[in-house]
C-alpha positions in Angstrom: 97.9 78.5 104.2 98.2 79.9 100.7 99.6 83.4 100.1 97.1 85.7 98.4 98.5 88.3 95.9 95.9 91.0 96.3 97.4 93.1 93.5 97.2 90.2 91.1 93.6 89.5 92.1 92.6 93.2 91.3 94.8 93.3 88.2 96.8 96.3 89.3 100.5 97.0 89.8 102.0 97.2 93.3 102.6 100.9 92.5 98.9 101.6 91.7 97.3 104.7 93.0 94.2 104.6 95.3 92.0 105.7 92.3 93.4 102.9 90.1 92.7 100.4 92.8 89.2 101.6 93.3 88.5 101.7 89.5 89.7 98.1 89.1 87.7 97.0 92.1 84.5 98.5 90.8 84.9 96.8 87.5 85.6 93.4 88.9 82.8 93.7 91.5 80.3 94.3 88.8 81.7 91.4 86.8 81.6 88.9 89.6 78.7 90.1 91.7 76.7 86.9 92.5 73.3 88.6 91.9 74.1 89.3 88.2 77.2 87.4 87.1 77.1 84.3 84.9 80.8 83.7 85.4 81.9 80.3 86.8 82.7 80.5 90.6 81.5 84.1 90.6 80.8 84.2 94.3 84.2 82.9 95.2 85.9 85.4 92.9 83.7 88.2 94.2 84.8 87.5 97.7 88.5 87.5 96.6 88.0 90.8 95.0 86.3 92.2 98.1 89.0 90.9 100.4 91.7 92.4 98.1 90.1 95.8 98.1 89.6 95.6 101.9 93.4 95.6 102.3 94.6 97.7 99.4 92.2 100.6 99.9 93.5 101.1 103.5 96.9 102.8 103.6 97.8 101.0 106.9 96.8 97.5 105.8 98.4 98.0 102.4 101.7 99.3 103.8 102.0 96.3 106.2 100.9 93.9 103.5 103.6 95.3 101.2 106.2 94.5 103.9 105.6 90.8 103.4 107.0 91.0 99.9 105.8 89.5 96.6 108.1 86.5 96.2 105.5 83.9 97.2 104.3 81.5 94.4 100.8 80.2 94.0 100.3 77.1 96.1 103.2 77.8 98.5 102.6 77.3 102.2 102.7 80.8 103.7 103.4 81.7 107.4 103.8 85.4 108.3 107.0 86.2 110.2 106.6 86.8 113.9 105.7 90.4 114.8 105.5 91.1 111.0 103.6 94.4 111.5 105.8 95.8 114.3 107.0 99.3 113.8 103.8 100.4 112.1 101.2 102.8 113.5 97.6 101.9 113.0 94.4 103.7 113.7 91.9 102.3 116.2 88.4 101.7 114.9 85.6 99.2 114.2 86.5 95.6 113.2 86.8 95.0 109.5 83.5 94.4 107.9 81.4 96.0 110.6 78.8 98.6 109.9 78.7 98.2 106.1 75.6 98.7 104.0 73.8 95.8 102.4 72.7 95.1 98.8 70.1 97.4 97.4 71.5 100.5 99.2 73.5 103.2 97.5 77.2 102.3 97.4 76.5 98.7 98.3 78.9 97.1 95.9 81.8 98.7 97.8 80.4 97.4 101.2 79.0 93.9 100.7 81.8 92.1 102.4 80.6 89.8 105.1 82.7 88.3 107.9 82.5 84.8 106.6 84.1 85.9 103.4 87.5 86.4 105.0 90.1 83.9 104.0 92.5 82.2 106.5 95.2 84.4 104.9 93.3 87.6 105.7 92.3 86.5 109.2 95.8 85.5 110.1 97.2 88.9 109.1 94.4 91.3 110.0 92.3 89.6 112.6 89.3 88.7 110.4 86.1 89.3 112.3 88.0 89.8 115.6 89.1 93.1 117.0 92.2 94.2 115.0 94.8 96.9 115.4 94.1 97.8 111.8 91.5 100.6 111.7 89.1 101.2 108.8 90.0 103.7 106.2 87.6 106.5 105.9 87.1 110.2 105.2 88.5 112.7 107.6 85.8 114.6 109.3 86.0 117.9 111.2 87.1 117.4 114.8 90.0 115.9 116.7 92.5 113.6 114.9 92.1 109.8 115.4 94.2 107.9 117.9 97.0 105.7 116.6 98.3 102.4 118.0 101.7 100.8 117.8 103.8 98.3 119.8 107.0 98.6 121.7 109.2 95.5 122.6 111.2 95.6 125.8 113.3 93.2 127.9 112.1 91.9 131.2 114.8 93.9 133.0 113.5 97.1 131.4 110.0 96.3 132.6 111.4 95.8 136.1 113.5 99.0 136.3 111.8 101.2 133.7 113.5 102.8 130.7 113.4 105.5 128.1 113.1 104.6 124.4 113.3 106.5 121.1 111.2 104.7 118.6 111.3 105.1 114.8 107.8 104.2 113.7 106.3 104.0 110.2 103.2 105.9 109.5 101.4 105.0 106.1 100.1 108.0 104.2 98.4 108.6 100.9 100.0 111.3 98.8 97.9 113.8 96.8 98.4 111.7 93.6 96.9 108.7 95.4 100.1 106.7 95.8 101.3 105.2 99.1 104.2 106.3 101.0 105.5 105.4 104.5 106.7 108.4 106.6 109.0 108.0 109.6 107.6 109.1 112.9 110.1 109.5 115.8 108.8 109.4 119.3 110.4 109.3 122.7 108.7 107.4 125.5 109.3 106.8 129.1 108.4 103.3 130.2 107.6 103.1 133.9 109.0 100.5 136.2 106.6 97.6 136.7 104.9 97.9 133.3 103.1 94.6 132.4 102.6 92.7 129.2 100.0 94.4 127.0 99.8 97.6 129.0 99.1 100.7 126.9 101.2 103.8 127.3 99.6 107.0 126.1 101.5 109.7 124.3 99.2 112.7 124.1 99.0 114.5 120.8 101.2 112.0 119.0 98.4 110.5 116.9 96.8 111.6 113.7 96.7 115.4 113.1 93.3 117.0 113.5 91.5 118.0 110.3 91.5 121.7 109.7 94.0 122.3 112.5 91.9 120.5 115.1 93.3 118.7 118.2 95.6 115.8 117.2 94.8 112.3 118.4 96.9 110.3 120.8 99.4 107.5 120.2 99.0 104.4 122.3 102.0 102.1 122.6 101.2 98.5 123.6 104.0 97.0 125.6 105.3 93.5 124.7 107.9 92.0 127.0 110.3 89.7 125.3 110.8 86.1 126.6 113.6 85.9 129.1 116.3 83.1 129.2 115.8 82.6 133.0 112.4 83.9 134.1 108.8 83.1 132.9 106.4 86.1 133.4 102.8 85.8 134.6 101.3 89.2 135.3 103.7 90.7 137.8 104.9 87.3 139.1 108.0 85.6 137.7 109.1 82.0 137.9 112.7 80.7 137.9 113.7 77.1 137.5 116.7 76.6 139.9 119.0 73.6 139.4 120.1 72.0 142.7 122.5 69.2 143.4 121.1 66.0 145.0 122.8 66.7 148.4 121.4 70.3 148.4 117.9 68.9 148.0 118.5 66.1 150.5 120.3 68.0 153.2 118.9 71.5 152.7 120.8 74.7 153.2 121.3 78.2 151.7 121.8 78.7 148.0 122.1 81.8 145.8 119.1 82.6 143.7 119.0 85.1 140.7 116.3 87.7 140.9 115.5 90.7 138.8 117.1 92.9 141.4 120.2 90.7 141.8 121.1 87.5 143.6 119.6 86.7 147.0 120.2 83.9 149.5 117.4 81.4 149.9 117.2 78.3 152.3 116.2 75.0 150.7 114.4 72.7 153.2 115.9 69.3 153.9 114.2 66.6 151.8 113.2 69.0 149.0 111.9 67.4 145.8 112.4 68.2 142.1 109.5 70.3 141.0 108.8 71.8 144.4 108.1 75.5 144.4 109.2 78.2 146.8 108.2 81.8 147.0 110.2 85.0 147.3 107.7 87.7 148.3 107.9 91.0 146.4 110.7 89.8 144.1 108.6 90.1 140.9 107.7 93.3 139.0 107.2 96.4 141.0 103.6 97.5 141.6 100.9 98.0 144.2 101.2 95.2 145.3 104.5 94.0 143.8 104.7 90.6 142.2 106.4 87.6 143.7 109.2 85.3 142.4 108.5 81.6 142.4 111.5 79.3 142.5 110.9 75.8 141.1 113.6 73.3 142.1 115.1 71.0 139.6 117.4 68.3 141.0 120.3 67.7 138.6 122.4 64.5 138.9 126.2 64.7 138.5 127.4 62.7 135.5 129.0 59.3 136.1 131.8 60.1 133.7 134.8 59.0 135.7 135.7 55.9 137.7 135.5 57.8 140.9 132.0 59.1 140.1 130.8 55.6 139.1 132.2 54.2 142.4 130.2 56.8 144.4 127.0 55.8 142.6 127.8 52.1 143.2 128.3 52.9 146.9 125.0 54.7 147.1 123.2 51.8 145.4 124.6 49.4 148.0 124.1 51.4 151.1 120.9 53.5 150.6 117.6 51.6 151.0 115.9 53.7 148.3 113.3 52.6 145.8 112.1 55.5 143.7 109.2 53.3 142.3 108.0 52.0 145.6 104.7 53.9 145.3 103.9 52.2 141.9 103.7 48.8 143.6 101.0 49.8 146.1 
């Protein structure tokens, strides 16, 4: 995927004001509008201009886009870093491109962007036609402030026991002169025990201030639980791969098993096989009902890295009537 330099496409500096961006957009939109332009590849250039303006006119999209940097060269393969927009607050709202006026209506040249005009670059960053956390920029109307959305990353242990976090978020804002600044927004949030992946936590009154002193909006923090080195999470259930020795699987018996609340003793049945799953009820994330922990057995062979170990394996080969591939011959 090729990186798109939206500032270069609109012919403005990265420090351009909102008015400068709009002025350049209007000039280029008139120049390349497919209905009137005689320029070569006018339609493609018009879509590039529309897409660039879609990002740079919106303080939130623009601030997050600026975070990617400008060191990419034309033709380079671009991949956004994981969680590239984390730490930013974004307004909820309609998907990009929705509800715009068509050609022939007043103001149409600022609102002619169709869903199919989005590039792969735009869609990867901002969701394209799908629901996106990036809200549409628009005029502030009288009434309550708009809700904001952000993400909070936590460890699985914190999801299990609950925690309190102080978050330093970034809130994009247009200054009176039309230039963009990112203001810090510090919030303190209590994350309850048993929170699940994607669960929103509402902080009342922490969203956008209400116009004219109106009621502020709320801030919704979407929880993301980091991958764990031992456990795989599925809803409230967790799965652990437990290595066992061949004699533990063959003979059975008690073994210690890690859980989110600490180690517990579990009995392995005699003749257990690698890949077999066992369940520890209620050992997943808390809730009503709580999740379970699934223990998947993985038989691990001792290495034959000494004469004594090799002799034991030779003895097993001679004395055990065992063919692991017997079923293949049936």
